Every structure is written in C-alpha cells, then in structure tokens.
C-alpha positions as CSV (number, residue, x, y, z in Angstrom):
1,M,16.8,75.3,15.2
2,T,15.2,72.1,16.0
3,R,16.2,69.8,19.1
4,R,17.3,67.2,17.1
5,R,19.9,68.7,15.0
6,R,21.3,70.3,17.9
7,L,21.5,66.9,19.6
8,S,23.0,65.6,16.3
9,V,25.8,68.0,16.3
10,T,26.6,67.7,20.0
11,L,26.6,63.6,19.6
12,G,29.1,64.2,16.6
13,V,31.3,65.9,19.0
14,V,31.2,63.9,21.8
15,A,31.0,60.6,19.9
16,A,34.4,61.2,18.1
17,L,36.3,63.0,21.1
18,A,34.7,60.8,24.5
19,S,33.3,57.8,22.9
20,A,29.5,58.6,23.5
21,G,26.9,56.9,21.9
22,T,23.7,57.6,20.1
23,A,20.3,57.2,21.8
24,L,18.1,55.4,19.3
25,G,16.4,52.3,20.6
26,A,15.0,49.5,18.8
27,V,12.6,49.6,15.6
28,V,8.6,49.8,16.3
29,T,5.7,49.4,14.0
30,P,4.9,52.1,11.7
31,P,2.5,54.7,13.1
32,A,-1.0,53.8,11.4
33,G,-2.0,55.1,8.2
34,T,1.7,55.9,7.6
35,P,4.3,54.3,4.4
36,N,7.1,52.3,6.1
37,L,9.6,55.3,6.9
38,A,12.3,52.6,7.6
39,L,12.6,51.5,4.1
40,M,13.1,55.2,3.2
41,A,16.2,55.5,5.1
42,I,19.4,54.6,4.1
43,Q,19.8,50.8,3.7
44,P,22.9,48.7,4.5
45,S,23.3,47.8,0.9
46,D,24.0,51.5,0.5
47,L,27.3,51.3,2.0
48,T,30.3,48.9,1.4
49,A,29.9,45.3,3.2
50,G,29.9,45.3,7.0
51,A,28.1,48.2,7.8
52,V,26.6,48.0,11.5
53,I,23.1,49.5,12.2
54,G,23.4,50.4,16.0
55,G,19.7,51.7,16.4
56,Q,16.8,52.5,14.6
57,N,13.4,53.7,15.9
58,Y,10.4,56.1,15.3
59,V,10.9,59.5,17.4
60,T,9.1,62.4,18.2
61,P,8.3,64.4,14.9
62,P,9.0,67.8,14.2
63,T,6.0,70.1,15.1
64,G,2.9,69.6,12.9
65,F,4.7,66.5,11.1
66,T,3.0,63.2,11.1
67,A,5.9,60.7,11.9
68,D,9.8,60.7,12.1
69,Y,12.2,57.9,11.8
70,G,15.8,57.9,12.8
71,S,18.5,55.5,12.6
72,Y,22.2,55.3,12.9
73,F,25.2,53.4,11.8
74,S,27.8,52.6,14.2
75,T,30.1,51.0,11.6
76,S,29.7,52.2,7.9
77,A,31.6,53.1,5.0
78,T,31.0,54.5,1.5
79,P,32.3,53.1,-1.8
80,D,35.0,55.6,-2.3
81,G,36.7,54.2,0.9
82,V,35.9,56.5,3.5
83,S,35.1,54.9,6.7
84,Y,32.4,57.3,9.5
85,Y,32.6,56.8,13.0
86,D,29.1,57.8,12.8
87,L,26.5,58.2,10.2
88,E,22.8,59.2,11.2
89,D,19.5,59.7,8.9
90,Y,16.1,60.8,9.4
91,V,13.1,60.7,7.5
92,A,10.0,63.0,8.4
93,L,6.6,62.9,6.8
94,A,4.4,66.1,6.6
95,P,0.6,66.2,5.9
96,S,1.7,68.5,3.3
97,S,4.8,69.5,0.8
98,T,4.5,73.1,1.9
99,L,4.9,72.1,5.4
100,A,8.2,70.1,4.5
101,N,9.4,73.1,2.3
102,E,9.1,75.6,5.5
103,F,10.9,73.1,7.8
104,I,13.7,72.6,5.1
105,A,14.0,76.5,4.7
106,A,14.3,77.0,8.5
107,E,16.9,74.0,8.8
108,T,18.9,75.8,6.2
109,Q,18.5,79.3,7.8
110,S,19.7,78.1,11.2
111,V,23.1,77.2,9.8
112,T,23.6,79.7,7.3
113,S,22.9,83.0,8.8
114,H,24.8,84.9,11.3
115,K,22.2,84.7,13.9
116,G,21.1,81.0,13.3
117,R,25.0,79.9,13.5
118,K,25.5,81.8,16.8
119,A,22.3,79.7,18.3
120,F,23.2,76.4,16.7
121,V,26.7,76.6,18.1
122,K,25.4,78.2,21.6
123,A,23.2,75.3,22.1
124,S,26.0,72.5,20.9
125,I,28.2,73.9,23.5
126,K,25.7,74.0,26.3
127,Q,24.8,70.5,25.3
128,A,28.1,69.1,25.0
129,G,28.9,70.3,28.6
130,K,31.8,71.8,30.1
131,K,34.1,68.7,29.9
132,A,34.0,69.1,25.9
133,H,35.8,72.4,26.5
134,L,34.4,73.8,23.6
135,V,34.1,77.5,22.6
136,A,32.5,79.4,19.6
137,K,35.8,79.7,17.8
138,D,35.9,75.7,17.9
139,F,33.2,75.5,15.2
140,K,33.7,76.6,11.5
141,F,31.2,76.1,8.8
142,S,32.2,75.8,5.0
143,G,31.4,74.6,1.6
144,A,27.5,75.5,1.9
145,G,25.3,74.9,-1.1
146,S,22.7,72.7,-2.6
147,M,23.2,69.1,-3.2
148,G,20.9,68.9,-6.3
149,V,18.7,66.1,-4.5
150,G,14.9,66.1,-4.5
151,T,12.6,69.0,-4.7
152,D,15.4,71.1,-2.6
153,S,18.4,70.1,-0.7
154,F,21.3,71.9,1.4
155,V,24.4,70.5,2.4
156,E,27.4,72.0,4.7
157,T,30.5,71.0,6.5
158,L,30.8,71.7,10.0
159,T,34.8,71.4,11.6
160,I,35.1,71.2,15.5
161,T,38.4,71.6,16.8
162,V,39.0,70.5,20.5
163,K,42.7,70.2,21.9
164,H,44.2,70.1,18.5
165,K,41.6,67.4,17.3
166,K,39.3,68.0,14.4
167,V,36.1,66.3,14.0
168,R,34.5,67.0,10.7
169,E,30.8,66.6,10.3
170,V,28.7,66.9,7.1
171,L,25.2,67.9,7.6
172,A,22.3,67.5,4.9
173,W,18.7,67.6,4.0
174,F,16.4,67.5,1.4
175,N,12.7,67.3,0.3
176,V,10.6,65.1,-1.6
177,G,7.3,66.3,-1.9
178,S,6.0,65.9,1.5
179,V,8.9,63.9,2.8
180,S,11.9,65.8,4.7
181,A,15.0,63.6,4.9
182,S,18.3,64.5,6.5
183,L,21.6,63.2,7.0
184,L,24.7,63.6,9.5
185,L,28.1,62.2,8.4
186,V,31.0,62.3,11.2
187,G,34.2,61.4,10.3
188,E,36.7,59.8,12.2
189,T,39.1,62.1,14.5
190,N,41.4,64.3,12.1
191,E,40.0,62.7,9.0
192,K,38.9,64.8,5.8
193,I,35.1,63.6,4.6
194,P,33.8,64.9,1.3
195,Q,30.5,66.2,0.8
196,S,30.2,63.8,-2.2
197,D,29.6,61.1,0.2
198,A,26.3,63.0,1.6
199,I,25.3,63.8,-2.0
200,L,25.8,60.1,-2.8
201,L,23.6,59.0,-0.1
202,A,21.0,61.2,-0.4
203,T,20.2,60.2,-3.8
204,A,20.1,56.6,-2.6
205,M,17.3,57.9,0.1
206,D,15.8,59.8,-2.6
207,T,15.5,56.7,-4.6
208,H,14.2,54.8,-1.6
209,I,11.5,57.4,-1.0
210,N,9.9,57.8,-4.4
211,A,10.0,53.5,-4.3
212,V,7.8,53.7,-1.0
213,L,5.5,56.7,-2.1
214,S,4.8,54.9,-5.6
215,G,3.8,51.6,-3.5
216,A,6.8,49.6,-5.2
217,T,7.9,48.4,-1.9
218,G,4.4,47.3,-0.5
219,P,2.3,49.3,2.2
220,S,4.8,48.2,5.0
221,G,7.5,46.8,3.2
222,T,9.4,43.7,2.2
223,T,10.7,43.7,5.5
224,G,7.5,43.4,7.4
225,A,5.4,45.6,9.4
226,S,8.3,46.3,11.9
227,G,10.1,48.3,9.0
228,A,13.5,46.5,9.9
229,T,16.2,47.9,7.6
C-alpha cells in the first residue's frame, strides 16, 4: 500500500465529513526529459461545465518511477448529472511497463486481499485521527473488478459510515504501457456514486495519455511548459 493511496482515502473521509481540503499546490514545470503528465490527467472538458480545479502539482513519485502528477477538482460533475465532493487523479511515469504492471498489481492486492484491506483500513483510521471516530466495521468494500481500460485496470467502491452518515468513494487505477494512472471519486454525503463514472473518466484519461505519448500534443502540450490544465 502506498502512502498516496492511504492519504487519498483519509482525505475523502475527512473532506466529506469534516470539511478538510486536499494538499496539492500550484503546477510546476514537468521534470526534464518527461512528457507533460498534466495533459494526461482529467481535463475540465471531460466534466460538465463549471468544473473547478482545486489544486495540481508534480508530487513525489512511487519508488522507481520517474515522475508523478496529481490534481483534484473541488467542484465537479459528470455528464450523467452526478456531483462529486472531491475528484482526484494521478498519473505516474515509470521507466518500463514492467514496473508499471508491478505497481498496479500491488495496488490491486492492497484492496482485495484480507491482509491488504486490513492494513488499508488500519492506516486510514490512524491518519483520520481520533476525532473521526472510525473503526474497522465502518469500512465496506464492494464491486471489485476490471474497468476494461488500458492494458490492465481495476475499480472498487468503498463505503465509509460515520455517525449514520455514509461517504462512498470509487477507487480506480489502470496502466497504459509505462504510465500508471489512478482516480478517486468521493461522493456527497449519503449519495450513491456509480462506478461507470470512474470508467468514463479513465477512458478519457486513456485517450489523453495515448495522445501525449504519440506526440499529438507536442513535447510540453498546447498549454505551455508549466503544464496547466
């Protein structure tokens, strides 16, 4: 389980139940020699009009990876009319498809195996803090399966219950060659969210990733060297 994923789940819980924010800052220039990962992420045009990017930045990549870019939308809704409290995406570039495949396998294992889920929940409870009053039975995983996106993919829904309030999150990740991408969709309190939204957005990201890798958007993208989306 990576620090990034544990933090994302905690942020989803705290954000929806205690109005906490996500710690991503301003966009910086892509690392030298790497494609513009910002153009591989979800674009405002992938969502309904009015989507607001709350933060975007290059972040510390997973071990062995070359670069990692993350962003989140503080206001967003999908074309099916579902509004989200928080929508996060990450795009990580590995030096080989082998490492990207190993990474997604480890991510999948962390939320499908008994041992992995136990560690996942324990870490989330610890990071949420005592004021969140979370216990293991408040976490329920469901709907695990493939998205059919990229070369390999996985999606699962996590429902967290606190004081009769439910927060549903869809966690998803997929690979496109040496690029590993992930999504976290956090619904409004007590609202249901469909996995089809994660698949829709992952498909859009898959298109963006292939466009950048093929050079269709240029070495630094149409928005310039800073990679602003």
